DONUDO-371660 format. One record per residue: residue number from 1; residue in one letter; chain; y, x, z of N, C-alpha, C in turn. Coordinates in Angstrom, 1 decimal. Layout:
// residues N
NUM;A;A;Y;X;Z;Y;X;Z;Y;X;Z .
...
This chain:
// residues 266
1;M;A;-1.2;0.8;0.0;0.0;0.0;0.0;1.3;0.9;0.0 .
2;F;A;1.2;1.9;0.8;2.4;2.8;0.9;2.7;3.5;-0.5 .
3;T;A;1.6;4.0;-1.1;1.8;4.6;-2.4;2.3;3.6;-3.4 .
4;T;A;1.8;2.4;-3.4;2.3;1.4;-4.4;3.7;1.1;-4.1 .
5;R;A;4.1;0.9;-2.9;5.5;0.6;-2.5;6.4;1.8;-2.9 .
6;L;A;5.9;3.0;-2.7;6.7;4.2;-3.0;7.0;4.3;-4.5 .
7;I;A;5.9;4.1;-5.3;6.0;4.2;-6.8;7.0;3.1;-7.3 .
8;S;A;6.8;1.9;-6.8;7.7;0.8;-7.2;9.1;1.1;-6.8 .
9;G;A;9.3;1.7;-5.6;10.7;2.0;-5.2;11.3;3.0;-6.1 .
10;I;A;10.5;4.0;-6.6;11.0;5.0;-7.5;11.4;4.4;-8.8 .
11;V;A;10.5;3.5;-9.3;10.8;2.8;-10.6;12.1;2.0;-10.5 .
12;L;A;12.2;1.3;-9.4;13.4;0.5;-9.2;14.7;1.3;-9.2 .
13;V;A;14.6;2.5;-8.5;15.8;3.4;-8.5;16.1;3.9;-9.9 .
14;I;A;15.1;4.2;-10.7;15.3;4.7;-12.1;16.0;3.6;-12.9 .
15;L;A;15.4;2.4;-12.8;16.0;1.2;-13.5;17.4;0.9;-13.1 .
16;A;A;17.7;1.0;-11.8;19.1;0.8;-11.3;20.0;1.8;-11.9 .
17;V;A;19.6;3.1;-11.9;20.5;4.1;-12.4;20.8;3.9;-13.9 .
18;F;A;19.7;3.4;-14.6;19.9;3.2;-16.1;20.8;2.0;-16.3 .
19;F;A;20.5;0.8;-15.7;21.3;-0.4;-16.0;22.7;-0.4;-15.4 .
20;V;A;22.8;0.1;-14.2;24.1;0.1;-13.5;24.9;1.2;-14.1 .
21;G;A;24.3;2.3;-14.4;25.1;3.4;-15.1;25.6;3.0;-16.4 .
22;S;A;24.8;2.2;-17.2;25.2;1.8;-18.5;26.3;0.7;-18.5 .
23;G;A;26.1;-0.2;-17.5;27.1;-1.3;-17.4;27.2;-2.2;-18.6 .
24;G;A;28.3;-2.8;-18.8;28.4;-3.7;-20.0;27.4;-4.7;-20.2 .
25;A;A;27.0;-4.9;-21.5;26.1;-6.0;-21.9;24.7;-5.7;-21.3 .
26;L;A;24.2;-4.5;-21.1;22.9;-4.2;-20.6;22.8;-4.7;-19.1 .
27;L;A;23.8;-4.3;-18.3;23.9;-4.7;-16.9;24.0;-6.2;-16.8 .
28;F;A;24.9;-6.8;-17.6;25.1;-8.2;-17.6;23.8;-9.0;-17.9 .
29;A;A;23.0;-8.5;-18.9;21.8;-9.2;-19.2;20.8;-9.0;-18.1 .
30;A;A;20.7;-7.8;-17.6;19.7;-7.5;-16.5;20.1;-8.4;-15.2 .
31;T;A;21.3;-8.5;-14.9;21.7;-9.3;-13.8;21.4;-10.7;-14.0 .
32;G;A;21.7;-11.2;-15.2;21.4;-12.6;-15.5;19.9;-12.9;-15.4 .
33;I;A;19.1;-12.0;-15.9;17.6;-12.2;-15.9;17.1;-12.2;-14.4 .
34;I;A;17.6;-11.2;-13.7;17.2;-11.1;-12.2;17.6;-12.4;-11.5 .
35;S;A;18.8;-12.9;-11.8;19.3;-14.1;-11.1;18.4;-15.3;-11.4 .
36;L;A;18.0;-15.4;-12.7;17.1;-16.6;-13.1;15.7;-16.4;-12.4 .
37;I;A;15.2;-15.2;-12.4;13.9;-15.0;-11.7;14.0;-15.3;-10.2 .
38;G;A;15.1;-14.9;-9.6;15.3;-15.1;-8.2;15.5;-16.6;-7.9 .
39;L;A;16.1;-17.3;-8.8;16.3;-18.8;-8.7;15.0;-19.5;-8.8 .
40;F;A;14.2;-19.0;-9.7;12.8;-19.6;-9.9;12.0;-19.4;-8.6 .
41;E;A;12.1;-18.2;-8.0;11.4;-17.9;-6.7;11.8;-18.8;-5.6 .
42;L;A;13.1;-19.0;-5.5;13.6;-19.9;-4.5;13.2;-21.3;-4.7 .
43;Y;A;13.2;-21.8;-5.9;12.8;-23.2;-6.2;11.3;-23.3;-6.0 .
44;R;A;10.5;-22.2;-6.3;9.1;-22.3;-6.1;8.7;-22.5;-4.6 .
45;V;A;9.5;-21.8;-3.7;9.3;-22.0;-2.3;9.5;-23.4;-1.9 .
46;M;A;10.5;-24.0;-2.5;10.9;-25.4;-2.2;10.0;-26.4;-3.0 .
47;K;A;9.1;-25.9;-3.9;8.2;-26.7;-4.7;8.9;-27.6;-5.7 .
48;I;A;10.0;-27.1;-6.3;10.8;-27.9;-7.3;10.9;-27.1;-8.6 .
49;Q;A;10.2;-25.9;-8.7;10.5;-25.0;-9.8;10.3;-25.5;-11.2 .
50;R;A;9.5;-26.6;-11.3;9.2;-27.2;-12.7;9.6;-28.6;-12.8 .
51;T;A;10.6;-29.0;-12.0;11.1;-30.3;-12.0;12.5;-30.4;-12.8 .
52;P;A;12.9;-31.6;-13.2;14.2;-31.7;-13.8;15.4;-31.1;-12.9 .
53;L;A;15.2;-31.2;-11.6;16.2;-30.6;-10.7;16.3;-29.1;-11.0 .
54;A;A;15.2;-28.4;-11.1;15.3;-27.0;-11.4;15.9;-26.7;-12.8 .
55;L;A;15.6;-27.6;-13.7;16.2;-27.4;-15.1;17.7;-27.4;-15.0 .
56;V;A;18.2;-28.3;-14.2;19.7;-28.4;-14.0;20.2;-27.1;-13.4 .
57;G;A;19.5;-26.6;-12.4;19.9;-25.4;-11.7;19.8;-24.2;-12.7 .
58;Y;A;18.8;-24.1;-13.5;18.7;-23.0;-14.5;19.8;-23.1;-15.5 .
59;A;A;20.1;-24.3;-16.0;21.1;-24.5;-17.0;22.5;-24.1;-16.4 .
60;A;A;22.7;-24.5;-15.1;24.0;-24.2;-14.5;24.2;-22.7;-14.3 .
61;A;A;23.1;-22.0;-14.0;23.2;-20.6;-13.8;23.5;-19.9;-15.2 .
62;V;A;22.8;-20.3;-16.2;23.1;-19.8;-17.6;24.5;-20.1;-18.0 .
63;F;A;24.9;-21.3;-17.7;26.3;-21.7;-18.1;27.3;-20.9;-17.3 .
64;Y;A;27.0;-20.6;-16.1;27.9;-19.8;-15.2;28.0;-18.4;-15.8 .
65;Y;A;26.9;-17.8;-16.2;27.0;-16.4;-16.8;27.7;-16.5;-18.1 .
66;G;A;27.5;-17.5;-18.9;28.3;-17.6;-20.1;29.8;-17.6;-19.9 .
67;L;A;30.2;-18.4;-18.9;31.7;-18.4;-18.5;32.1;-17.0;-18.1 .
68;L;A;31.3;-16.3;-17.3;31.6;-15.0;-16.9;31.7;-14.0;-18.0 .
69;W;A;30.9;-14.1;-19.0;30.9;-13.3;-20.2;32.2;-13.4;-21.0 .
70;I;A;32.6;-14.7;-21.1;33.8;-14.9;-22.0;35.1;-14.9;-21.1 .
71;H;A;35.0;-14.5;-19.9;36.1;-14.5;-19.0;36.8;-15.8;-18.8 .
72;A;A;36.0;-16.8;-18.6;36.5;-18.2;-18.4;36.2;-18.7;-17.0 .
73;E;A;36.3;-17.9;-16.0;35.9;-18.2;-14.7;36.7;-19.4;-14.1 .
74;E;A;37.8;-19.8;-14.7;38.6;-20.9;-14.2;37.8;-22.2;-14.4 .
75;Y;A;36.7;-22.2;-15.2;35.9;-23.4;-15.4;34.7;-23.5;-14.5 .
76;V;A;34.6;-22.5;-13.6;33.4;-22.5;-12.7;33.3;-23.7;-11.9 .
77;T;A;34.5;-24.1;-11.3;34.5;-25.3;-10.5;34.1;-26.6;-11.3 .
78;L;A;34.5;-26.6;-12.5;34.1;-27.8;-13.4;32.6;-27.7;-13.6 .
79;M;A;32.1;-26.5;-13.8;30.6;-26.4;-14.0;29.9;-26.8;-12.8 .
80;A;A;30.4;-26.5;-11.6;29.7;-26.8;-10.4;29.7;-28.4;-10.2 .
81;I;A;30.8;-29.0;-10.4;31.0;-30.4;-10.3;30.0;-31.1;-11.3 .
82;G;A;30.0;-30.6;-12.5;29.1;-31.2;-13.5;27.6;-31.1;-13.1 .
83;A;A;27.2;-29.9;-12.6;25.8;-29.7;-12.1;25.5;-30.7;-11.0 .
84;L;A;26.5;-30.8;-10.1;26.2;-31.7;-8.9;26.1;-33.2;-9.4 .
85;M;A;26.9;-33.6;-10.3;26.9;-35.0;-10.9;25.5;-35.2;-11.5 .
86;L;A;25.0;-34.2;-12.3;23.7;-34.4;-12.9;22.6;-34.5;-11.9 .
87;L;A;22.7;-33.7;-10.9;21.6;-33.7;-9.8;21.7;-35.0;-9.1 .
88;M;A;22.9;-35.5;-8.8;23.0;-36.8;-8.1;22.5;-38.0;-9.0 .
89;S;A;22.7;-37.8;-10.3;22.3;-38.9;-11.2;20.7;-38.9;-11.2 .
90;L;A;20.1;-37.8;-11.2;18.6;-37.7;-11.1;18.2;-38.3;-9.8 .
91;Y;A;18.9;-38.0;-8.7;18.5;-38.5;-7.4;18.6;-40.0;-7.4 .
92;V;A;19.6;-40.6;-7.9;19.9;-42.0;-7.9;18.9;-42.8;-8.8 .
93;F;A;18.8;-42.3;-10.1;18.0;-43.1;-11.1;16.5;-42.9;-10.9 .
94;A;A;16.1;-41.8;-10.2;14.7;-41.6;-10.0;14.2;-41.9;-8.6 .
95;F;A;15.2;-42.5;-7.8;14.9;-42.8;-6.4;13.7;-43.7;-6.2 .
96;P;A;12.8;-43.3;-5.3;12.9;-42.3;-4.2;12.0;-41.1;-4.6 .
97;K;A;12.0;-40.7;-5.8;11.1;-39.6;-6.2;11.5;-38.3;-5.6 .
98;Y;A;12.9;-38.0;-5.5;13.3;-36.7;-4.9;14.0;-36.9;-3.6 .
99;K;A;13.8;-35.9;-2.7;14.4;-36.0;-1.4;15.8;-35.3;-1.4 .
100;T;A;16.5;-35.7;-0.4;17.9;-35.1;-0.3;17.9;-33.6;-0.3 .
101;E;A;16.9;-33.1;0.5;16.8;-31.6;0.6;16.5;-30.9;-0.7 .
102;E;A;15.8;-31.6;-1.6;15.5;-31.0;-2.9;16.8;-30.9;-3.8 .
103;I;A;17.6;-32.0;-3.7;18.9;-32.0;-4.4;19.8;-30.9;-3.9 .
104;T;A;19.8;-30.8;-2.6;20.7;-29.8;-1.9;20.3;-28.4;-2.3 .
105;V;A;19.0;-28.1;-2.3;18.6;-26.7;-2.6;18.7;-26.4;-4.0 .
106;A;A;18.6;-27.4;-4.9;18.8;-27.1;-6.3;20.2;-26.7;-6.6 .
107;F;A;21.1;-27.3;-5.9;22.6;-27.0;-6.1;22.9;-25.7;-5.4 .
108;F;A;22.4;-25.6;-4.2;22.6;-24.4;-3.4;22.2;-23.1;-4.0 .
109;G;A;21.0;-23.2;-4.7;20.4;-22.0;-5.3;21.3;-21.3;-6.4 .
110;V;A;22.0;-22.2;-7.1;22.9;-21.6;-8.2;23.9;-20.7;-7.5 .
111;F;A;24.5;-21.1;-6.4;25.5;-20.2;-5.7;24.8;-19.1;-5.0 .
112;Y;A;23.8;-19.4;-4.3;23.1;-18.4;-3.4;22.6;-17.2;-4.2 .
113;V;A;21.9;-17.5;-5.3;21.3;-16.5;-6.1;22.1;-16.1;-7.3 .
114;A;A;22.3;-17.0;-8.2;23.0;-16.6;-9.5;24.4;-16.1;-9.3 .
115;M;A;25.2;-16.9;-8.6;26.6;-16.6;-8.5;26.8;-15.3;-7.7 .
116;M;A;26.2;-15.2;-6.6;26.4;-14.1;-5.7;25.9;-12.8;-6.3 .
117;L;A;24.7;-12.8;-6.9;24.2;-11.6;-7.6;25.1;-11.2;-8.7 .
118;S;A;25.8;-12.1;-9.4;26.6;-11.8;-10.5;27.7;-10.7;-10.1 .
119;Y;A;28.0;-10.6;-8.8;29.0;-9.7;-8.4;28.6;-8.2;-8.6 .
120;L;A;27.3;-8.0;-8.8;26.9;-6.6;-9.2;27.5;-6.2;-10.5 .
121;Y;A;27.5;-7.2;-11.4;28.1;-6.9;-12.7;29.6;-6.9;-12.6 .
122;Q;A;30.2;-7.8;-11.8;31.6;-7.9;-11.6;32.2;-6.7;-11.0 .
123;V;A;31.5;-6.1;-10.0;32.0;-4.9;-9.4;32.0;-3.8;-10.4 .
124;R;A;31.0;-3.7;-11.2;30.9;-2.7;-12.3;32.0;-2.8;-13.3 .
125;Q;A;32.6;-4.0;-13.5;33.6;-4.2;-14.4;35.0;-4.0;-13.8 .
126;M;A;35.1;-3.8;-12.5;36.4;-3.5;-11.9;37.0;-2.1;-12.3 .
127;P;A;38.3;-1.9;-12.2;38.8;-0.6;-12.4;38.1;0.4;-11.4 .
128;D;A;37.6;1.5;-11.9;36.8;2.5;-11.1;35.4;1.9;-10.8 .
129;G;A;35.0;0.8;-11.5;33.8;0.2;-11.2;32.6;1.0;-11.3 .
130;K;A;32.6;2.0;-12.3;31.4;2.9;-12.4;31.1;3.7;-11.2 .
131;Y;A;32.1;3.9;-10.3;31.9;4.6;-9.1;31.7;3.6;-7.9 .
132;L;A;32.5;2.5;-7.9;32.5;1.6;-6.8;31.2;0.8;-6.7 .
133;V;A;30.6;0.5;-7.9;29.4;-0.3;-7.9;28.3;0.3;-7.0 .
134;W;A;28.2;1.6;-6.9;27.2;2.2;-6.1;27.4;2.0;-4.6 .
135;L;A;28.5;1.5;-4.2;28.7;1.1;-2.8;27.8;0.0;-2.4 .
136;I;A;27.5;-0.9;-3.4;26.6;-2.0;-3.1;25.3;-1.5;-2.6 .
137;F;A;24.8;-0.5;-3.3;23.5;0.1;-2.9;23.6;0.9;-1.7 .
138;L;A;24.6;1.7;-1.5;24.8;2.5;-0.3;24.9;1.6;0.9 .
139;S;A;25.6;0.5;0.8;25.8;-0.4;2.0;24.5;-1.2;2.3 .
140;S;A;23.7;-1.5;1.2;22.5;-2.3;1.4;21.4;-1.5;1.8 .
141;W;A;21.0;-0.5;1.0;19.8;0.3;1.3;20.1;1.3;2.4 .
142;G;A;21.4;1.8;2.4;21.8;2.8;3.5;21.7;2.1;4.9 .
143;C;A;22.2;0.9;4.9;22.2;0.1;6.2;20.8;-0.1;6.6 .
144;D;A;19.9;-0.5;5.7;18.5;-0.7;6.1;17.8;0.5;6.7 .
145;T;A;18.1;1.6;6.1;17.5;2.9;6.5;18.0;3.3;7.9 .
146;C;A;19.4;3.3;8.0;20.0;3.7;9.3;19.7;2.7;10.4 .
147;A;A;19.6;1.4;10.1;19.3;0.4;11.1;17.9;0.6;11.6 .
148;Y;A;17.0;1.0;10.7;15.6;1.2;11.1;15.5;2.4;12.0 .
149;C;A;16.1;3.5;11.6;16.0;4.8;12.4;16.6;4.6;13.8 .
150;V;A;17.9;4.0;13.8;18.5;3.9;15.1;17.8;2.9;16.0 .
151;G;A;17.3;1.8;15.3;16.5;0.8;16.1;15.3;1.4;16.7 .
152;M;A;14.6;2.2;15.9;13.3;2.9;16.5;13.6;3.8;17.6 .
153;L;A;14.8;4.5;17.6;15.1;5.4;18.6;15.8;4.8;19.8 .
154;F;A;16.7;3.9;19.6;17.5;3.4;20.7;17.4;1.8;20.9 .
155;G;A;16.7;1.1;20.0;16.7;-0.3;20.1;16.2;-0.9;21.4 .
156;R;A;16.9;-1.7;22.1;16.5;-2.3;23.4;16.8;-3.8;23.4 .
157;H;A;17.9;-4.2;22.7;18.3;-5.6;22.8;18.0;-6.3;21.4 .
158;R;A;17.2;-7.3;21.4;16.8;-8.0;20.1;18.0;-8.7;19.5 .
159;L;A;18.1;-8.5;18.2;19.2;-9.2;17.4;18.9;-10.6;17.1 .
160;A;A;17.7;-10.9;16.7;17.3;-12.3;16.4;15.8;-12.4;16.8 .
161;P;A;15.6;-12.5;18.1;14.2;-12.4;18.6;13.2;-13.4;18.0 .
162;V;A;13.6;-14.6;17.7;12.6;-15.5;17.1;12.4;-15.2;15.6 .
163;L;A;13.5;-14.9;14.9;13.4;-14.8;13.4;12.8;-13.4;13.1 .
164;S;A;13.3;-12.3;13.7;12.9;-11.0;13.4;12.8;-10.1;14.7 .
165;P;A;11.7;-10.2;15.4;11.6;-9.6;16.7;11.8;-8.0;16.7 .
166;K;A;11.6;-7.4;15.6;11.8;-5.9;15.5;13.2;-5.5;15.4 .
167;K;A;14.1;-6.3;14.9;15.5;-5.9;14.7;16.2;-6.0;16.0 .
168;S;A;17.1;-4.9;16.2;17.8;-4.8;17.5;19.3;-4.7;17.2 .
169;I;A;20.1;-5.1;18.2;21.5;-5.0;18.1;21.9;-3.5;17.9 .
170;E;A;21.3;-2.6;18.6;21.6;-1.2;18.4;21.3;-0.8;17.0 .
171;G;A;20.2;-1.3;16.4;19.9;-0.9;15.0;20.9;-1.5;14.1 .
172;A;A;21.4;-2.7;14.3;22.4;-3.3;13.5;23.7;-2.5;13.5 .
173;I;A;24.1;-2.1;14.7;25.3;-1.3;14.8;25.1;0.1;14.1 .
174;G;A;24.0;0.7;14.3;23.7;1.9;13.7;23.7;1.8;12.2 .
175;G;A;23.1;0.7;11.7;23.1;0.4;10.2;24.5;0.3;9.6 .
176;A;A;25.4;-0.4;10.3;26.8;-0.5;9.8;27.5;0.8;9.9 .
177;A;A;27.3;1.5;11.0;28.0;2.8;11.1;27.4;3.8;10.1 .
178;G;A;26.1;3.8;9.9;25.5;4.7;8.9;26.0;4.4;7.5 .
179;A;A;26.1;3.1;7.2;26.6;2.7;5.8;28.0;3.2;5.6 .
180;A;A;28.8;3.0;6.7;30.2;3.5;6.6;30.3;5.0;6.4 .
181;L;A;29.5;5.7;7.1;29.5;7.2;6.9;29.1;7.6;5.5 .
182;L;A;28.1;6.9;5.0;27.6;7.1;3.6;28.8;6.9;2.6 .
183;G;A;29.5;5.8;2.9;30.6;5.4;2.0;31.7;6.5;2.0 .
184;I;A;32.0;7.0;3.2;33.0;8.1;3.4;32.5;9.4;2.7 .
185;I;A;31.3;9.7;2.9;30.8;11.0;2.2;30.8;10.8;0.7 .
186;Y;A;30.4;9.6;0.3;30.5;9.3;-1.2;31.9;9.5;-1.7 .
187;A;A;32.9;9.0;-1.0;34.3;9.0;-1.5;34.8;10.5;-1.4 .
188;L;A;34.3;11.2;-0.4;34.8;12.6;-0.3;34.4;13.4;-1.6 .
189;F;A;33.2;13.1;-2.1;32.8;13.8;-3.3;33.3;13.2;-4.6 .
190;L;A;33.5;11.9;-4.7;33.9;11.2;-5.9;35.2;10.5;-5.9 .
191;G;A;35.8;10.5;-4.7;37.1;9.8;-4.6;38.2;10.3;-5.5 .
192;G;A;38.2;11.6;-5.8;39.2;12.1;-6.7;39.1;11.6;-8.1 .
193;R;A;38.0;11.0;-8.5;37.9;10.4;-9.8;38.3;8.9;-9.8 .
194;M;A;38.5;8.3;-8.7;38.9;6.9;-8.6;40.4;6.8;-8.7 .
195;D;A;40.9;6.7;-9.9;42.3;6.7;-10.2;43.0;5.4;-9.8 .
196;N;A;42.3;4.3;-9.7;42.9;3.0;-9.4;42.6;2.5;-7.9 .
197;T;A;42.1;3.4;-7.1;41.8;3.1;-5.7;42.5;4.0;-4.8 .
198;G;A;43.5;3.4;-4.1;44.3;4.1;-3.1;43.5;4.4;-1.9 .
199;N;A;43.6;5.7;-1.4;42.8;6.2;-0.3;41.3;5.8;-0.4 .
200;P;A;40.6;6.4;-1.3;39.2;6.1;-1.5;38.3;6.2;-0.3 .
201;V;A;38.6;7.2;0.5;37.8;7.5;1.7;37.8;6.3;2.6 .
202;L;A;39.0;5.8;2.9;39.2;4.6;3.8;38.6;3.4;3.1 .
203;A;A;38.9;3.2;1.9;38.4;2.0;1.2;36.9;1.9;1.1 .
204;C;A;36.3;3.0;0.7;34.8;3.1;0.6;34.1;3.0;1.9 .
205;G;A;34.7;3.7;2.9;34.1;3.6;4.2;34.2;2.2;4.8 .
206;A;A;35.3;1.6;4.8;35.5;0.3;5.3;34.7;-0.8;4.6 .
207;A;A;34.7;-0.7;3.2;34.0;-1.6;2.4;32.5;-1.6;2.7 .
208;C;A;31.9;-0.4;2.9;30.5;-0.2;3.2;30.2;-0.8;4.6 .
209;A;A;31.1;-0.6;5.5;30.9;-1.1;6.9;30.9;-2.6;6.9 .
210;I;A;31.8;-3.2;6.2;31.9;-4.7;6.1;30.7;-5.2;5.4 .
211;A;A;30.3;-4.6;4.3;29.2;-5.1;3.5;27.9;-4.9;4.3 .
212;A;A;27.8;-3.8;5.0;26.5;-3.6;5.8;26.3;-4.7;6.9 .
213;V;A;27.4;-5.1;7.5;27.3;-6.2;8.5;26.8;-7.4;7.8 .
214;I;A;27.4;-7.7;6.7;27.1;-9.0;6.0;25.7;-8.9;5.4 .
215;S;A;25.2;-7.7;5.0;23.9;-7.5;4.4;22.8;-7.9;5.3 .
216;Q;A;23.0;-7.6;6.6;22.0;-7.9;7.6;21.9;-9.4;7.8 .
217;I;A;23.0;-10.1;7.6;22.9;-11.6;7.6;22.1;-12.1;6.4 .
218;G;A;22.3;-11.4;5.3;21.6;-11.8;4.0;20.1;-11.6;4.2 .
219;D;A;19.7;-10.5;4.8;18.3;-10.2;5.0;17.7;-11.2;5.9 .
220;L;A;18.4;-11.5;7.0;17.8;-12.5;8.0;17.8;-13.9;7.4 .
221;A;A;18.8;-14.2;6.5;18.9;-15.6;5.9;17.7;-15.8;5.0 .
222;A;A;17.3;-14.7;4.2;16.2;-14.8;3.3;14.9;-15.0;4.1 .
223;S;A;14.8;-14.2;5.2;13.6;-14.4;6.1;13.5;-15.7;6.7 .
224;A;A;14.7;-16.3;7.1;14.7;-17.6;7.7;14.1;-18.7;6.7 .
225;I;A;14.5;-18.6;5.5;14.0;-19.5;4.5;12.5;-19.4;4.3 .
226;K;A;12.0;-18.2;4.3;10.6;-18.0;4.2;9.8;-18.6;5.5 .
227;R;A;10.4;-18.3;6.6;9.8;-18.8;7.9;9.8;-20.3;7.9 .
228;N;A;10.8;-20.9;7.5;10.9;-22.4;7.5;9.8;-23.0;6.6 .
229;H;A;9.4;-22.3;5.6;8.4;-22.9;4.6;7.1;-22.1;4.7 .
230;N;A;6.9;-21.3;5.7;5.6;-20.6;5.9;5.2;-19.8;4.7 .
231;V;A;6.1;-19.0;4.2;5.9;-18.2;3.0;6.1;-16.7;3.4 .
232;K;A;5.1;-15.8;3.0;5.2;-14.4;3.4;6.2;-13.7;2.5 .
233;D;A;6.0;-13.9;1.2;6.9;-13.3;0.2;7.3;-14.3;-0.8 .
234;Y;A;8.5;-14.0;-1.5;9.0;-14.9;-2.5;8.2;-14.8;-3.8 .
235;G;A;7.5;-13.7;-4.0;6.8;-13.5;-5.2;6.0;-12.2;-5.2 .
236;H;A;5.4;-11.8;-6.3;4.6;-10.6;-6.4;5.0;-9.8;-7.6 .
237;L;A;6.2;-10.0;-8.1;6.7;-9.3;-9.3;6.8;-7.8;-9.1 .
238;I;A;7.2;-7.4;-7.9;7.4;-6.0;-7.6;6.3;-5.5;-6.7 .
239;P;A;5.3;-4.8;-7.2;4.2;-4.4;-6.3;4.6;-3.7;-5.1 .
240;G;A;4.1;-4.1;-3.9;4.4;-3.5;-2.7;5.7;-4.0;-2.0 .
241;H;A;6.5;-4.7;-2.8;7.8;-5.2;-2.3;7.9;-6.7;-2.3 .
242;G;A;7.1;-7.4;-3.1;7.2;-8.9;-3.2;7.9;-9.3;-4.4 .
243;G;A;8.8;-10.3;-4.2;9.6;-10.8;-5.4;11.0;-10.3;-5.5 .
244;I;A;11.7;-10.8;-6.4;13.1;-10.4;-6.6;13.9;-10.7;-5.3 .
245;L;A;13.7;-11.8;-4.7;14.5;-12.2;-3.5;14.1;-11.3;-2.3 .
246;D;A;12.8;-10.8;-2.3;12.4;-10.0;-1.2;13.1;-8.6;-1.3 .
247;R;A;13.4;-8.1;-2.5;14.0;-6.8;-2.7;15.5;-6.9;-2.7 .
248;F;A;16.0;-8.0;-3.2;17.5;-8.1;-3.4;18.1;-9.0;-2.4 .
249;D;A;17.4;-9.4;-1.3;18.0;-10.3;-0.3;19.3;-9.9;0.3 .
250;S;A;19.4;-8.6;0.7;20.6;-8.2;1.3;21.7;-7.9;0.2 .
251;M;A;21.2;-7.5;-1.0;22.2;-7.2;-2.0;22.9;-8.5;-2.5 .
252;I;A;22.3;-9.6;-2.4;22.9;-10.9;-2.7;24.2;-11.0;-1.9 .
253;F;A;24.2;-10.5;-0.7;25.4;-10.6;0.1;26.3;-9.4;0.0 .
254;T;A;25.8;-8.2;-0.2;26.6;-7.0;-0.3;27.4;-6.9;-1.6 .
255;A;A;26.9;-7.5;-2.7;27.6;-7.4;-3.9;29.0;-8.1;-3.9 .
256;P;A;29.0;-9.4;-3.4;30.3;-10.1;-3.3;31.2;-9.5;-2.2 .
257;A;A;30.5;-9.0;-1.1;31.2;-8.4;0.0;32.0;-7.1;-0.5 .
258;I;A;31.3;-6.3;-1.2;32.0;-5.1;-1.8;33.1;-5.5;-2.7 .
259;Y;A;32.9;-6.4;-3.6;33.9;-6.9;-4.5;35.2;-7.3;-3.8 .
260;F;A;35.1;-8.2;-2.8;36.3;-8.7;-2.2;36.8;-7.7;-1.2 .
261;A;A;36.0;-6.9;-0.6;36.5;-5.8;0.3;37.4;-4.8;-0.4 .
262;I;A;36.9;-4.4;-1.6;37.6;-3.4;-2.4;38.9;-4.0;-2.9 .
263;T;A;38.8;-5.3;-3.3;39.9;-6.0;-3.9;41.1;-6.0;-2.9 .
264;F;A;40.8;-6.2;-1.6;41.8;-6.3;-0.6;42.2;-4.9;0.0 .
265;L;A;41.2;-4.0;0.1;41.4;-2.7;0.7;42.2;-1.7;-0.3 .
266;R;A;42.0;-1.9;-1.6;42.6;-0.9;-2.5;44.1;-1.1;-2.6 .
């Protein structure tokens, strides 16, 4: 299992370097595909993956990415309202076939998976994005590693004892501090190339710290959904890691966190 997980991890890193480094249409397409797979995994947990409700969700996600591609984000609210109207129409005219919870999660999934993951592409498109986009990975994966190490060494107080008994408050603090330190070190080496980011060291360090705190909520939120529905993994697409949502659960939160943190900090 460890060997499988390690090989998968190495492959993921190589793919991340290629697609994120390339940016543009390649990263846009990859992010869109990952979002649709993640949305399918979420719907499968809720057992609606092949229903008309899911079709509305998939269509809304595709429509959202289309708006993003043509820089027509001002129509996102209209898209969301349209998707909700379609879902409520299905709810009403097929009553009592669908439950309220199924309508809710079909709508929720578009925002939770597709929209939030899209910020990976949106950060890459920002000024200095080819450097800033890696903060998403530093804050997510760096926080996980630092939280694990600090938690193993100093963890005494449980962070969420029912949901994740092994996670500690000390580990959470260590994860955020470690991510901030990684952001600072990263900026010390590459900050001179960030022409559109004032005080890169402060911006990158603070952005990573903020995103790291939020990433831990994302990790626990994904776990809570699985616990509520007695599911071990969202899927088996990535050997040793599970599904897309198992691997990208914290990144779903760090991507928009980095985007908005940098927007305000720069």
